[in-house]
Backbone as JSON, one array per atom type, in Angstrom:
{
  "sequence": "MTDGQQILLTALSGLALLVLLVALAVALGRIQASLERINVHAGKILWGVRAIERETDGLKDGLPQLRATLTGVVEGAGVIAQRLDSADHHLGVAADALAGPRAPGS",
  "N": [[-16.92, 4.12, -84.68], [-18.79, 1.32, -84.63], [-22.21, 0.13, -84.26], [-22.19, -2.44, -83.29], [-19.8, -2.78, -82.19], [-19.71, -1.03, -80.13], [-21.88, -2.36, -78.54], [-20.33, -4.56, -77.91], [-18.45, -3.18, -76.41], [-19.72, -2.13, -74.37], [-20.89, -4.66, -73.13], [-18.45, -5.96, -72.24], [-17.72, -4.05, -70.45], [-19.47, -4.38, -68.56], [-19.32, -6.98, -67.89], [-16.38, -6.69, -66.9], [-17.25, -5.11, -64.48], [-18.89, -6.81, -63.26], [-16.91, -8.78, -62.5], [-15.22, -7.3, -61.08], [-16.97, -6.74, -58.73], [-17.46, -9.2, -57.86], [-14.97, -10.07, -57.03], [-14.46, -8.21, -55.09], [-16.57, -8.95, -53.18], [-15.53, -11.32, -52.38], [-13.08, -10.58, -51.43], [-14.17, -9.13, -49.15], [-15.58, -10.99, -47.91], [-13.52, -12.7, -46.83], [-12.23, -10.74, -45.21], [-14.29, -10.46, -43.33], [-14.36, -13.04, -42.1], [-11.73, -13.25, -40.98], [-12.11, -11.02, -39.31], [-13.82, -12.16, -37.54], [-12.56, -14.03, -36.6], [-10.55, -12.78, -35.0], [-12.33, -11.63, -33.1], [-13.24, -13.74, -31.66], [-11.03, -14.38, -30.47], [-10.17, -11.98, -28.97], [-12.38, -12.1, -27.15], [-11.9, -14.18, -25.71], [-9.57, -13.08, -24.4], [-10.57, -10.72, -23.04], [-12.23, -12.22, -21.48], [-10.47, -13.68, -19.67], [-9.06, -11.06, -18.55], [-11.03, -10.08, -17.18], [-11.6, -12.07, -15.31], [-9.06, -12.2, -13.87], [-9.26, -9.75, -12.89], [-11.45, -9.97, -11.18], [-10.26, -12.03, -9.35], [-8.4, -10.68, -8.2], [-9.38, -8.57, -7.04], [-9.74, -8.4, -4.1], [-7.1, -7.58, -3.13], [-6.77, -4.76, -3.35], [-7.89, -4.02, -0.99], [-6.21, -4.9, 1.16], [-3.6, -4.14, 0.54], [-2.6, -1.64, 1.61], [-2.32, -2.26, 4.33], [-0.47, -4.24, 4.11], [1.59, -2.97, 2.99], [2.21, -1.33, 5.0], [3.01, -3.3, 7.0], [5.23, -4.46, 5.78], [6.95, -2.31, 5.64], [7.53, -2.1, 8.53], [8.66, -4.28, 8.74], [11.1, -4.09, 7.26], [12.03, -1.94, 8.61], [12.66, -3.1, 11.16], [14.49, -5.21, 10.31], [16.74, -3.52, 9.87], [17.54, -2.43, 12.34], [18.14, -4.97, 13.33], [20.41, -5.59, 11.81], [22.25, -3.58, 12.44], [22.69, -4.07, 15.1], [23.75, -6.55, 14.87], [26.34, -5.89, 13.38], [27.29, -4.43, 15.36], [27.64, -6.43, 17.25], [29.43, -7.93, 15.78], [31.8, -6.29, 15.63], [32.27, -5.92, 18.52], [32.94, -8.82, 19.2], [35.17, -9.08, 17.35], [36.76, -7.19, 18.75], [37.05, -8.5, 21.23], [38.06, -11.12, 20.37], [40.73, -10.17, 19.51], [41.72, -9.14, 22.14], [41.69, -11.61, 23.48], [43.87, -13.05, 22.2], [46.02, -12.06, 22.6], [49.34, -10.44, 22.68], [50.93, -10.23, 19.61], [53.54, -11.64, 17.72], [56.42, -10.2, 16.19], [55.99, -9.48, 12.59], [54.07, -11.35, 12.31]],
  "CA": [[-17.27, 2.95, -84.05], [-20.12, 0.65, -85.14], [-23.15, -0.29, -83.24], [-21.72, -3.7, -82.81], [-18.51, -2.45, -81.22], [-20.45, -0.37, -78.85], [-22.52, -3.21, -77.89], [-19.38, -5.29, -77.59], [-17.62, -2.82, -75.35], [-20.49, -2.4, -73.06], [-20.99, -5.99, -72.53], [-17.17, -6.28, -71.9], [-17.47, -3.2, -69.27], [-20.53, -4.98, -67.6], [-18.44, -8.22, -67.48], [-15.36, -6.13, -65.96], [-17.73, -4.69, -63.38], [-19.27, -8.11, -62.38], [-15.77, -9.5, -61.89], [-14.86, -6.52, -59.86], [-17.92, -7.04, -57.65], [-17.27, -10.71, -57.27], [-13.63, -10.15, -56.4], [-14.86, -7.46, -53.83], [-17.31, -9.59, -52.22], [-14.8, -12.43, -51.86], [-12.24, -10.01, -50.49], [-15.07, -8.68, -48.03], [-15.85, -12.31, -47.14], [-12.32, -13.09, -46.29], [-11.87, -10.03, -44.31], [-15.25, -10.61, -42.22], [-13.89, -14.28, -41.65], [-10.87, -12.96, -40.28], [-12.42, -10.2, -38.08], [-14.77, -12.86, -36.7], [-11.52, -14.95, -35.56], [-10.0, -11.85, -34.2], [-13.37, -11.26, -32.04], [-13.19, -14.69, -30.77], [-9.68, -14.31, -29.55], [-10.4, -10.78, -28.09], [-13.37, -12.38, -26.32], [-11.18, -14.9, -24.66], [-8.72, -12.29, -23.7], [-11.33, -10.13, -22.17], [-12.75, -13.05, -20.4], [-9.31, -13.8, -18.92], [-8.76, -9.95, -17.95], [-12.22, -10.07, -16.23], [-11.3, -13.25, -14.37], [-8.0, -11.62, -13.13], [-9.84, -8.52, -12.07], [-12.11, -10.75, -9.96], [-9.33, -12.67, -8.43], [-7.43, -9.55, -7.5], [-10.06, -7.41, -6.28], [-9.45, -8.24, -2.65], [-5.74, -7.19, -2.82], [-6.82, -3.48, -3.14], [-8.16, -3.51, 0.61], [-5.19, -5.55, 1.94], [-2.37, -3.69, 0.2], [-2.21, -0.52, 2.45], [-1.94, -2.84, 5.65], [0.53, -5.23, 3.78], [2.85, -2.2, 2.71], [2.88, -0.83, 6.5], [3.36, -4.37, 7.8], [6.56, -4.66, 5.09], [7.84, -1.31, 5.94], [7.99, -2.2, 9.73], [9.92, -5.47, 8.8], [12.37, -3.44, 6.95], [12.66, -1.17, 9.78], [13.25, -4.36, 12.13], [15.67, -5.72, 9.66], [17.63, -2.48, 9.9], [17.88, -2.53, 13.61], [18.81, -6.16, 13.56], [21.8, -5.37, 10.99], [22.76, -2.59, 13.24], [23.02, -4.81, 16.26], [24.69, -7.82, 14.26], [27.47, -5.23, 13.04], [27.82, -3.83, 16.81], [28.24, -7.6, 17.96], [30.69, -8.35, 15.32], [32.68, -5.43, 16.04], [32.6, -6.24, 19.75], [33.6, -9.82, 18.98], [36.61, -8.78, 16.86], [37.84, -6.76, 19.86], [37.21, -9.5, 22.29], [39.18, -12.01, 19.89], [42.11, -9.49, 19.57], [42.19, -9.2, 23.4], [42.26, -13.08, 23.9], [44.8, -13.68, 21.36], [47.2, -11.83, 23.3], [50.26, -9.88, 21.85], [51.41, -11.03, 18.57], [54.92, -11.79, 17.47], [56.76, -9.17, 15.09], [56.1, -10.24, 11.55], [52.99, -12.49, 11.97]],
  "C": [[-18.64, 2.53, -84.3], [-21.01, 0.41, -84.01], [-22.75, -1.65, -82.39], [-20.47, -3.74, -81.65], [-18.87, -1.85, -79.96], [-21.2, -1.31, -77.78], [-21.48, -4.17, -77.19], [-18.62, -4.8, -76.19], [-18.2, -2.63, -74.04], [-20.85, -3.58, -72.36], [-19.71, -6.31, -72.01], [-16.99, -5.37, -70.46], [-18.51, -3.86, -68.3], [-19.76, -6.2, -66.95], [-17.47, -7.84, -66.48], [-16.03, -5.78, -64.57], [-18.35, -5.74, -62.46], [-18.07, -8.82, -61.78], [-15.25, -8.54, -60.77], [-15.83, -6.64, -58.61], [-17.77, -7.98, -56.95], [-15.99, -10.8, -56.41], [-13.91, -9.22, -55.1], [-15.6, -7.99, -52.76], [-16.58, -10.73, -51.73], [-13.8, -11.87, -51.02], [-12.92, -9.72, -48.99], [-15.24, -10.06, -47.15], [-14.61, -12.7, -46.27], [-11.99, -12.1, -45.15], [-12.88, -10.19, -43.07], [-14.84, -12.06, -41.39], [-12.75, -14.03, -40.56], [-11.21, -12.01, -39.13], [-13.11, -10.92, -37.26], [-13.7, -13.69, -35.81], [-11.07, -14.07, -34.61], [-10.97, -11.68, -33.06], [-13.37, -12.33, -31.07], [-12.01, -14.67, -29.61], [-9.87, -13.08, -28.42], [-11.29, -11.15, -26.86], [-12.87, -13.28, -25.28], [-10.24, -14.02, -23.83], [-9.39, -11.52, -22.82], [-12.06, -10.85, -21.25], [-11.66, -13.28, -19.33], [-8.94, -12.52, -17.98], [-9.83, -9.95, -16.84], [-11.99, -10.86, -15.16], [-10.04, -12.83, -13.35], [-8.33, -10.41, -12.38], [-10.65, -9.02, -10.78], [-11.22, -11.24, -8.86], [-8.61, -11.65, -7.54], [-7.94, -8.6, -6.87], [-9.99, -7.3, -4.66], [-8.21, -7.73, -2.48], [-5.88, -5.68, -2.56], [-7.03, -2.98, -1.41], [-6.79, -3.91, 1.22], [-3.84, -4.75, 1.55], [-1.86, -2.43, 1.05], [-1.54, -1.14, 3.92], [-0.63, -3.86, 5.17], [1.86, -4.24, 3.55], [3.34, -1.6, 4.2], [3.4, -1.96, 7.16], [5.23, -4.5, 7.02], [7.63, -3.65, 5.4], [8.24, -1.65, 7.56], [8.95, -3.57, 9.77], [11.14, -4.89, 8.35], [13.11, -2.76, 7.88], [13.34, -2.18, 10.88], [14.39, -4.86, 11.79], [16.88, -4.67, 9.73], [18.21, -2.47, 11.27], [18.6, -3.87, 13.97], [20.23, -6.24, 12.83], [22.51, -4.61, 12.02], [23.46, -3.21, 14.35], [24.01, -6.05, 15.9], [26.03, -7.1, 13.95], [28.31, -4.83, 14.33], [28.33, -5.35, 17.53], [29.27, -7.96, 17.27], [31.86, -7.47, 15.54], [33.42, -5.82, 17.54], [33.28, -7.65, 19.79], [34.98, -9.84, 18.5], [37.43, -8.12, 18.08], [38.02, -7.8, 20.9], [38.26, -10.55, 21.72], [40.45, -11.6, 19.89], [42.59, -9.58, 21.19], [42.61, -10.61, 23.94], [43.35, -13.61, 23.02], [46.09, -13.19, 21.98], [48.15, -11.19, 22.36], [50.8, -10.61, 20.67], [52.93, -10.79, 18.34], [55.2, -10.79, 16.35], [56.84, -9.98, 13.91], [54.78, -11.15, 11.17], [51.56, -11.65, 11.69]]
}
């Protein structure tokens, strides 16, 4: 290999290295731009989550009382259902008694 060929190979290797570094810089720039856009969206999401936390902070204190109240409502609804079932049964018996005897086959 002659000195001219070595110089040419060295120059081409340097040029290839320069092209690689430029391509790497462009790729890193695109990655950075994408990450900045993601950061903007993540910031908006975080802002929304914090707003929801602030708006719902008061619920923590009221939830035990709400649960107790709803438990009472469910228990009361059960009592009402039992009484309505009993009333339905008594009304059925009364309707049968008021209807009198039925003719055979009806």
